[in-house]
C-alpha positions, 0 to 999 in steps of 0.5 A: 043389415039390422041396427045391432049389427051395426052396433056390432060392426060400429064397436068392432072399430073402435080403437082401444080408447074409443072402446074404453069410452063407450063402455064408461058411457053404456055403463053409465046410461044403461046399466045404472039405470037398470039397476036404479030403477030396480032399486027404485021398485024395490024401496017403493015396494016395501022390498028393503023396509026391514033392511032399513029398519035393522040399518035405523036400529043399529046405528041408534044403538051404536052399532056403527063405525064412521067411515 
């Protein structure tokens, strides 16, 4: 049995509460990490520069609202 099959079997046997806890853990551990890595790559590569410049310009021109 492969590791993936073992994981599938283990996850299938979880209670609803355990499954909810697993989903939170998995999202925080893997989905968030992937998004963070992609965002960091985009920031370092300059892909977000235009967006940042516009945000700073809007702020400096008073085009914002407090949250």
